[in-house]
N, C-alpha and C positions, 0 to 999 in steps of 0.2 A: 483401485479406482480406474486404471487404464486398461482393463481387460475388455477389449472391444470384440464383438462378433458381428457377423453380417446381419443378424436379426435385431441387434441392439441399436437404438437411436442414441447418438452421442449428443452432447450439449449439457453443460453444467457450470456451476460457479464454484470457484475455490477462493477463499479469503485467507491471506497471510497477514497477521496483525500482531500488535504488541507495542511496547514502548520504543523510544529511540535507542539505538545501539544494541538491539536484540538480534540483528541478523536478518531482518525482513527482506531487504533488497537482495542479499546473497541468496536466500531461498527462492525468491521470485525469479532471479536470473537462472538459477539452477533448474527450476521447473521448465522454464521457457527453452533453455538449451536442450534439455532432455527431449522435449516434444519436437524440437527442430531436427534432432537425430532421426526421429521417426517420420520425417518428411511432411510434417504438418506445415500449413501456410500460416505464418505467425505475423501479427502486427502488434507493436507495443506503443502505448500512448502514455504521455506524462503531462501534467498541468504546466502551462507556461510560467506560472508563478515560481516553480522550483527550477532555478537555473544555477544551483550550487556548483556543480561540476561541469555540466555540459547542457547545451540547449537541444541537442539532437541525440542524446544517449541517456539511458538510466545507468547511473554509476553508483556502486556500493562504496562504503567508507574504505574498503580495502582495494578499491579501484577496479573491481570487476565491472564490465560494462556490456550493454546490449543496445543496439540502435533503437531509437524511439522517435515518434512524431509528437511534437509539442503542440498541444491544443488548449484553447481557452475554456472550453466547457464540453458537456456531453453531446450537444448538438454538433459542434465542430468535429468531435470524435466520429460521430456517425457519418458525417460528410466525407471524411477521409478513409472510411472503411472500404476495402476492396471486396468485390463479390466473391473472390476465391479464398478469402481468409477463413480459416476454421479454428484459429486460436487468437484470442484478444487478450493482451496483457495491459493492465491499467496500473500505473505506479502512482503512489501518493494519492490514493483515491479520496482521502479525507478532504483534499483541496478542490474536489469537483462539486458541482451543484447537485442538489438532491435528485435530479432527473437521471443521474448515473445509475441509480438503483433500478428504475424501470428499464433503462437501456440494457443493463447487464441481464436482467430477467428475460427481456425480449430476445437478446442474442442467444442465450442458453436455450430458450424455447425453439429457436431456429436451428439448433444443432451445433452451435459454436461453443467451444470451451472458453470460459472467461476466468482469467486469473487476476485477482486484484491484490494490491499490497498497500497497507496504510496503517497509520496510528489508530488505535481504538479509542484513546482518550486524549484530550487536550492537556495543556500544562496544569490546569486546575484539577485534573483527575475526572473530568466529566466526559461523557461519551460524545464522539463525533457521530451525529445522527445517521448519516448515510452509511458509515461503516457498520454501525449497530444493525441497521436494516439489512445490509448485505449479508451479515453473519446469520440472520434468521432465514434468509433465502438460500444460502449456500449449501451445496452437497458436502463440502469439506471446509472446515475452519482450522487453521493452524495458528495457535497462539504461542508466540515466542517471548522469551524473557531475556533480559540482560542481567548483569550483576550490579547491585547497588554500589555506587562509588564510595559511599560512606561506611557501610557495615559488612558488605559482602553477601547479603541475603539475595534471594531472587528479586529482581527489580521488575515491576510492572507499571511504573509511572515515569513520566518524563518531567524532570525538574527544569524549569526555566530560570535562568540567572540573569539579573541585570546588575552590571558592575559587581559581580560576585555574590550578590544577595538574591534571595528568593523573590520572584516576581509578585506583583500585586494581582489579586483576583480580577480586578477590573481592567487590567492591561489587555490590549488587543489579542484575540485568539491566535491569529496567524502572525508569526515572525520567523522568517526563514533563517536557519542557522545550523551550526554544528556544535562541536565541543566548547566553542567559545561562549555559547548561549544556553546550552542544554547539558544535562547529566541524566543518567539512568538512576532511579531511586526506588527503594522498596516502599511499602505503605507506611512504615514507621519513620522513615527519614525524609519523606516527601513533605515539602513546606510550601504554602501559599500565604502571602500576607494580606 
C-alpha cells in the first residue's frame, strides 16, 4: 500500500473498524506513527463528544496516545486543516456527521492519505451509516475483532450494559463509555432487549 514512486499519485482512504476492545485505536496510532517516521505531515482529528481520556489526544485503552484536534463536525475539521498536511487521521469517525464521507473522498482525491478509525456497528448490531459508506469507498479496510467476554469466540459486536443488564433497543445510540458500559461479544452472546 505504501510503495510510492514519482509517477504515482498518492491519496487514498484506509478504514480501521470493528467492535469495542478490538484494538482499533492501537492500529490507528501505529499507522500514523509509521507515516510520521517517513516525514509525512500528519494532522489527527477527533470528535468533541469523545473526551474519555483527553480532549487533545487520541488515547488507546492501553494508554498509547497521539496529539489530536477536537472538532464538532466535518466542516470544523476542514477549517482546521493545514495546507501542508498530507495525512489526515480521523478517530471515532462514527460520531461525525455524514458529510465526513464526502470530505474523506475529496481529501483522498486531492492526494491526501485519509486514515479513519471507528465502530462499524452500534450496540444494537446495526451499521453506522458513515462508516459503512467509508468502507465502500476505501482502498483498504481492516476489520478487527475482540474476544467475546462470555464464551471466548471472536467478537464482532459491542454489548451495551445498563446496570449490568443488556440495553434496550430503543436506548439512545450514542453513550460514551468503556468497560463499565460496554463489552465485546460474539454474535451468539450479543443481547438487546
